[in-house]
Backbone bond lengths (Angstrom), bond angles and torsions (degrees), N, CA, C in turn:
res aa  C-N    CA-C-N  psi(-1)  N-CA   C-N-CA  omega(-1)  CA-C   N-CA-C  phi
1 X - - - 1.449 - - 1.535 109.29 -
2 X 1.303 116.69 43.77 1.450 121.64 -178.19 1.533 111.41 -84.06
3 X 1.330 118.59 -32.73 1.456 121.72 -177.51 1.525 110.42 -85.76
4 X 1.335 115.06 85.07 1.461 121.20 179.62 1.522 108.81 -128.17
5 X 1.329 116.06 164.75 1.466 120.69 177.92 1.526 110.87 -64.09
6 X 1.316 116.69 -40.59 1.458 120.06 -179.82 1.533 110.91 -63.34
7 X 1.325 116.82 -43.38 1.461 119.79 178.99 1.525 111.28 -67.75
8 X 1.340 116.91 -29.53 1.471 120.04 175.13 1.524 109.94 -64.44
9 X 1.329 117.71 -40.61 1.466 120.60 176.85 1.528 110.51 -64.10
10 X 1.328 116.46 -42.01 1.458 120.67 177.63 1.528 110.08 -61.10
11 X 1.325 117.34 -43.37 1.470 121.58 179.07 1.530 111.27 -63.09
12 X 1.315 117.23 -39.61 1.475 119.89 177.45 1.529 110.74 -62.93
13 X 1.330 116.69 -39.24 1.463 120.26 177.27 1.523 110.33 -63.67
14 X 1.327 116.25 -42.81 1.457 120.37 178.64 1.529 110.88 -61.45
15 X 1.321 116.43 -43.73 1.466 120.90 179.81 1.527 112.61 -66.31
16 X 1.318 117.34 -23.52 1.465 120.24 -179.09 1.525 112.69 -84.78
17 X 1.341 118.16 -10.99 1.465 121.34 -175.74 1.526 112.32 -61.64
18 X 1.309 117.79 -51.79 1.469 121.60 -178.69 1.520 112.55 -61.01
19 X 1.329 117.67 -52.05 1.469 118.26 178.58 1.533 113.25 -60.52
20 X 1.320 117.91 -38.94 1.459 120.44 179.55 1.527 110.20 -65.48
21 X 1.326 117.45 -41.50 1.466 121.56 177.83 1.528 110.51 -62.76
22 X 1.324 117.12 -44.54 1.461 121.35 -179.81 1.527 110.60 -63.60
23 X 1.325 116.93 -43.93 1.469 120.70 178.30 1.530 110.86 -61.75
24 X 1.326 116.74 -40.63 1.465 120.58 179.11 1.528 110.40 -65.84
25 X 1.330 117.10 -45.50 1.465 120.82 -180.00 1.523 110.95 -63.22
26 X 1.326 116.67 -29.09 1.464 122.04 -179.45 1.526 112.74 -85.96
27 X 1.328 116.65 -4.26 1.465 119.91 -179.15 1.521 113.50 72.26
28 X 1.299 116.74 22.66 1.474 121.26 177.71 1.525 107.87 -90.91
29 X 1.338 114.60 74.49 1.459 122.94 -170.13 1.516 114.75 -61.21
30 X 1.341 121.17 -43.91 1.479 118.31 -179.20 1.533 112.66 -61.12
31 X 1.328 116.31 -44.35 1.464 119.86 -178.64 1.527 111.31 -69.36
32 X 1.344 115.91 -42.32 1.469 119.58 179.25 1.525 110.60 -62.97
33 X 1.337 116.95 -43.30 1.468 120.56 -179.88 1.527 110.95 -65.05
34 X 1.323 117.14 -38.12 1.469 120.33 178.77 1.524 110.74 -64.99
35 X 1.327 117.13 -44.18 1.462 120.78 179.64 1.526 110.99 -67.78
36 X 1.331 116.44 -37.63 1.468 120.82 176.28 1.531 110.07 -62.11
37 X 1.322 116.91 -44.39 1.470 121.24 178.62 1.526 110.45 -60.08
38 X 1.332 116.68 -42.64 1.462 121.37 176.86 1.531 110.62 -60.04
39 X 1.328 116.48 -44.45 1.471 120.70 -179.02 1.526 111.20 -63.87
40 X 1.326 116.96 -42.92 1.467 120.02 178.61 1.528 110.11 -62.96
41 X 1.324 116.37 -41.01 1.474 120.12 178.90 1.528 110.73 -60.91
42 X 1.344 117.46 -43.87 1.470 119.17 179.24 1.524 111.04 -65.54
43 X 1.334 116.58 -33.94 1.466 119.67 178.44 1.526 110.75 -67.58
44 X 1.311 116.68 -39.02 1.468 120.24 179.71 1.526 112.51 -71.83
45 X 1.329 116.89 -24.85 1.468 120.75 -174.97 1.523 114.30 -95.28
46 X 1.331 119.21 -29.74 1.467 119.42 -170.23 1.531 113.75 -64.16
47 X 1.327 117.71 -43.01 1.476 120.20 179.76 1.523 113.15 -64.84
48 X 1.358 117.63 -53.15 1.467 118.40 178.09 1.537 112.76 -58.87
49 X 1.338 116.55 -36.84 1.461 119.40 179.07 1.525 110.64 -65.06
50 X 1.329 117.55 -43.63 1.469 120.79 178.57 1.524 110.71 -61.14
51 X 1.344 116.21 -43.14 1.475 119.33 179.51 1.528 110.98 -65.90
52 X 1.315 116.97 -43.27 1.471 120.60 -178.29 1.526 111.89 -63.36
53 X 1.343 116.42 -37.87 1.466 120.48 -178.34 1.525 112.98 -90.43
54 X 1.354 116.65 2.13 1.466 120.18 -179.74 1.519 112.10 66.55
55 X 1.330 117.09 34.89 1.458 121.48 -176.04 1.530 112.76 -116.55
56 X 1.326 117.26 27.29 1.462 119.65 178.91 1.524 109.58 -75.31
57 X 1.326 115.48 148.17 1.462 120.79 176.65 1.519 108.15 -156.30
58 X 1.329 114.89 158.29 1.467 119.76 177.37 1.526 109.98 -61.99
59 X 1.321 116.69 -40.49 1.460 120.59 179.30 1.527 111.16 -64.05
60 X 1.320 116.84 -39.72 1.464 120.55 177.40 1.519 111.68 -63.52
61 X 1.328 116.85 -39.40 1.462 120.90 178.02 1.518 111.75 -64.91
62 X 1.330 116.47 -42.82 1.459 120.31 178.14 1.528 109.70 -65.57
63 X 1.327 116.93 -42.95 1.470 120.45 179.45 1.530 110.75 -61.31
64 X 1.322 116.88 -40.00 1.468 120.96 178.99 1.526 110.66 -63.41
65 X 1.320 117.23 -49.13 1.468 121.06 -179.43 1.529 111.45 -65.22
66 X 1.331 116.24 -41.71 1.468 119.77 179.60 1.529 110.53 -64.68
67 X 1.321 116.53 -40.59 1.461 120.26 178.45 1.513 110.80 -64.57
68 X 1.330 117.01 -42.21 1.469 119.84 176.40 1.526 110.35 -58.06
69 X 1.335 116.79 -47.05 1.463 120.91 -178.57 1.529 110.97 -63.39
70 X 1.329 117.00 -43.97 1.461 120.09 179.52 1.529 111.55 -66.74
71 X 1.318 116.46 -39.36 1.466 119.86 -179.73 1.532 110.80 -63.21
72 X 1.336 117.24 -52.53 1.468 118.67 -177.53 1.527 111.13 -67.62
73 X 1.330 117.84 -33.82 1.462 120.33 176.62 1.527 110.13 -61.78
74 X 1.329 116.53 -47.75 1.471 120.68 -179.54 1.522 111.03 -63.47
75 X 1.328 117.10 -47.81 1.466 119.92 -176.38 1.531 110.75 -67.23
76 X 1.319 117.95 -44.87 1.464 119.58 177.81 1.523 110.94 -65.46
77 X 1.323 117.91 -32.25 1.463 120.89 173.96 1.520 111.07 -64.52
78 X 1.334 116.64 -43.71 1.464 120.12 175.98 1.512 111.59 -63.20
79 X 1.325 116.13 -40.74 1.464 120.36 179.04 1.528 111.51 -66.96
80 X 1.333 117.36 -32.80 1.472 120.40 179.15 1.526 110.52 -63.14
81 X 1.318 117.25 -25.17 1.467 120.51 179.03 1.531 111.66 -76.55
82 X 1.322 118.08 -20.51 1.476 120.28 -172.26 1.519 114.23 -125.76
83 X 1.329 117.63 -5.68 1.466 121.38 -172.38 1.529 109.67 -142.07
84 X 1.336 117.85 -179.93 1.474 119.43 179.89 1.533 115.10 -79.66
85 X 1.316 118.82 16.37 1.466 119.89 174.30 1.526 107.34 -66.10
86 X 1.338 118.89 125.62 1.474 120.68 -177.77 1.531 111.90 -68.98
87 X 1.332 115.26 139.76 1.459 121.03 -179.66 1.529 112.82 -61.97
88 X 1.302 117.79 -23.29 1.461 120.92 -176.62 1.537 111.75 -71.27
89 X 1.322 118.08 -23.58 1.468 120.03 -175.31 1.533 113.50 -65.45
90 X 1.343 120.86 -50.06 1.475 118.11 -178.52 1.531 114.74 -56.96
91 X 1.353 119.97 -46.19 1.476 117.35 177.71 1.530 113.14 -64.62
92 X 1.332 116.81 -31.57 1.472 119.48 176.89 1.526 111.16 -64.96
93 X 1.319 116.89 -37.51 1.473 120.44 178.00 1.523 109.49 -61.38
94 X 1.324 116.83 -45.10 1.472 120.91 178.91 1.526 110.12 -60.80
95 X 1.338 116.68 -47.58 1.471 120.47 -179.36 1.525 111.22 -61.29
96 X 1.333 116.71 -43.70 1.468 120.53 -179.61 1.528 110.92 -64.98
97 X 1.339 117.07 -39.00 1.458 119.42 -179.98 1.529 110.62 -68.05
98 X 1.316 117.32 -42.26 1.464 119.56 178.24 1.530 110.90 -62.40
99 X 1.325 116.47 -40.96 1.461 120.10 176.89 1.533 110.14 -61.63
100 X 1.332 116.55 -42.26 1.468 122.89 178.53 1.531 110.58 -59.76
101 X 1.328 116.83 -45.68 1.464 120.35 179.24 1.526 111.31 -63.54
102 X 1.325 115.81 -48.34 1.464 119.57 -177.49 1.522 111.80 -67.37
103 X 1.335 116.54 -41.73 1.457 120.69 179.77 1.527 111.22 -63.43
104 X 1.321 116.29 -37.27 1.465 120.54 179.17 1.523 112.07 -75.37
105 X 1.328 115.79 -14.88 1.467 122.19 -174.51 1.527 111.06 56.94
106 X 1.336 114.55 40.19 1.463 120.50 -179.87 1.522 111.62 -62.45
107 X 1.320 117.69 -29.01 1.464 121.79 179.33 1.526 112.15 -64.88
108 X 1.338 118.21 -15.02 1.463 121.43 177.13 1.528 111.87 -99.77
109 X 1.343 115.65 7.46 1.458 119.99 178.90 1.510 114.93 93.60
110 X 1.321 116.97 0.58 1.465 120.01 178.37 1.525 109.98 -75.38
111 X 1.333 116.48 153.31 1.465 118.77 177.96 1.528 111.03 -71.23
112 X 1.322 115.40 153.12 1.457 120.50 178.05 1.526 109.62 -66.65
113 X 1.333 116.72 141.32 1.464 122.04 179.74 1.523 108.71 -114.28
114 X 1.311 115.42 99.36 1.468 119.79 -178.58 1.522 110.14 -85.56
115 X 1.316 115.83 147.03 1.462 121.10 172.02 1.519 107.39 -99.48
116 X 1.314 116.89 161.46 1.466 119.21 -179.01 1.525 110.36 -65.62
117 X 1.334 117.89 -37.21 1.461 120.07 179.25 1.525 110.54 -71.19
118 X 1.312 116.91 -37.59 1.463 120.80 175.89 1.527 111.87 -61.32
119 X 1.333 116.26 -42.30 1.474 120.12 176.49 1.517 111.14 -61.51
120 X 1.347 115.78 -46.80 1.470 119.25 178.98 1.522 111.26 -61.57
121 X 1.330 117.06 -39.70 1.457 119.73 177.41 1.520 110.91 -63.13
122 X 1.324 117.23 -43.54 1.466 120.69 179.26 1.520 111.92 -57.14
123 X 1.310 115.91 -43.44 1.467 120.52 176.74 1.525 109.35 -68.06
124 X 1.335 116.09 -42.28 1.460 120.90 -178.97 1.520 113.07 -60.13
125 X 1.338 117.81 -35.77 1.469 120.10 178.17 1.534 110.30 -61.59
126 X 1.320 115.96 -44.12 1.467 119.38 177.98 1.530 110.42 -65.59
127 X 1.334 116.80 -42.01 1.468 120.32 -179.74 1.529 110.43 -61.88
128 X 1.333 117.24 -44.87 1.466 120.52 179.95 1.530 111.11 -62.25
129 X 1.323 116.07 -45.73 1.469 119.16 179.42 1.531 110.49 -63.29
130 X 1.321 116.84 -44.96 1.465 120.08 179.59 1.511 112.23 -64.44
131 X 1.339 117.25 -42.54 1.468 120.60 179.34 1.519 110.42 -60.96
132 X 1.311 116.35 -41.00 1.458 120.25 180.00 1.526 110.85 -68.05
133 X 1.320 117.19 -47.14 1.467 120.49 -179.68 1.525 111.69 -63.19
134 X 1.315 116.94 -50.71 1.461 119.94 -177.12 1.529 111.46 -71.06
135 X 1.350 117.29 -33.74 1.454 120.20 176.02 1.515 111.40 -61.22
136 X 1.336 116.60 -44.11 1.461 120.24 177.37 1.518 111.63 -69.08
137 X 1.320 116.38 -37.58 1.468 120.18 177.28 1.531 110.56 -60.49
138 X 1.326 116.73 -39.76 1.464 121.34 -178.17 1.535 112.51 -86.38
139 X 1.334 116.96 -2.68 1.457 120.69 178.16 1.518 113.60 68.56
140 X 1.319 117.91 39.42 1.462 121.18 -177.72 1.522 113.20 -73.48
141 X 1.330 118.09 -18.00 1.460 121.14 173.90 1.514 114.50 63.99
142 X 1.344 115.08 -142.49 1.474 122.31 -172.52 1.525 114.31 -55.99
143 X 1.347 120.26 -45.00 1.474 117.23 179.13 1.529 112.10 -60.92
144 X 1.318 116.52 -39.86 1.461 120.46 178.02 1.518 111.68 -65.69
145 X 1.343 116.78 -40.93 1.460 121.12 178.56 1.528 111.43 -63.30
146 X 1.318 116.11 -41.03 1.459 120.61 179.75 1.531 110.62 -63.56
147 X 1.324 117.11 -43.10 1.462 121.53 178.24 1.520 111.22 -63.16
148 X 1.334 116.69 -45.17 1.463 121.08 179.61 1.525 110.60 -63.20
149 X 1.325 117.16 -44.94 1.460 120.41 179.85 1.527 110.70 -61.39
150 X 1.325 117.01 -43.80 1.469 120.32 179.31 1.524 110.78 -62.64
151 X 1.320 117.23 -44.94 1.462 121.09 179.25 1.528 110.69 -63.49
152 X 1.328 116.83 -42.91 1.465 120.46 -178.85 1.529 111.06 -64.30
153 X 1.340 118.04 -42.08 1.467 120.21 178.84 1.532 110.73 -69.30
154 X 1.326 117.02 -33.79 1.461 120.11 174.11 1.531 109.94 -62.15
155 X 1.335 116.72 -40.89 1.463 120.49 177.96 1.524 111.71 -66.59
156 X 1.325 118.02 -34.86 1.461 120.48 174.24 1.533 108.69 -58.71
157 X 1.334 116.29 -48.87 1.468 120.86 -178.61 1.522 111.86 -63.27
158 X 1.338 117.65 -46.41 1.470 119.54 -177.19 1.522 111.55 -71.87
159 X 1.324 118.14 -28.73 1.468 120.23 175.40 1.528 109.69 -67.09
160 X 1.321 116.57 -43.56 1.468 120.02 176.66 1.530 111.21 -62.50
161 X 1.333 116.79 -40.96 1.473 120.44 177.14 1.521 111.20 -62.76
162 X 1.316 116.60 -43.44 1.460 121.24 179.83 1.527 110.79 -62.42
163 X 1.330 115.71 -43.36 1.463 119.51 179.06 1.531 111.23 -64.76
164 X 1.315 116.49 -41.76 1.464 120.30 178.53 1.527 110.65 -64.35
165 X 1.323 117.37 -40.32 1.457 121.28 179.51 1.527 110.86 -64.38
166 X 1.327 117.27 -42.19 1.467 120.74 177.33 1.527 110.59 -62.87
167 X 1.317 116.16 -43.44 1.470 119.99 -179.68 1.534 110.18 -64.16
168 X 1.323 117.63 -43.03 1.460 121.75 178.34 1.516 110.80 -61.14
169 X 1.328 117.17 -46.39 1.465 121.40 -179.36 1.535 110.37 -63.33
170 X 1.303 116.01 -38.36 1.472 119.59 -179.63 1.528 110.68 -67.47
171 X 1.325 116.25 -42.87 1.467 120.34 -179.87 1.520 111.94 -65.92
172 X 1.330 117.21 -38.32 1.466 119.02 -179.26 1.522 111.57 -75.97
173 X 1.332 118.51 -18.48 1.465 121.15 177.51 1.526 111.26 -82.13
174 X 1.316 115.90 -21.37 1.486 119.14 -176.78 1.484 113.28 -87.07
């Protein structure tokens, strides 16, 4: 049941990651913001559409989460080339997502187990990328850059905390 409308939306979001990252790195703010808006819309629609059409699956859920992680990693990586987004954030997102997948044992068919901090970080990655893209689009300059940098460094800290918490919980369960 891989060929569904919801998975098509997820695939479109995945395909938009590279171009959106390149546009952001190039400082082409209107195009990057438009593609980012499209990606957020597909993210908001794919889950409800799958539920409404009775097409939910564990694989679809993993694909959705993986696409979200890849999209924000690519876009924040592109933004790190042109803005004060720290370079350390995109690789941390990848590491945290891989830890999330392995900790959940999703590869064995188990459902993903999100933590509250992990959920907040996932939303925060999109917020940071959007704030940076739209801030540059609107020409907010230094105040916008300062806000984005602060948010991005906060996400670095909370991602590290989330990873440490997952590792601690895993060690105490074993």
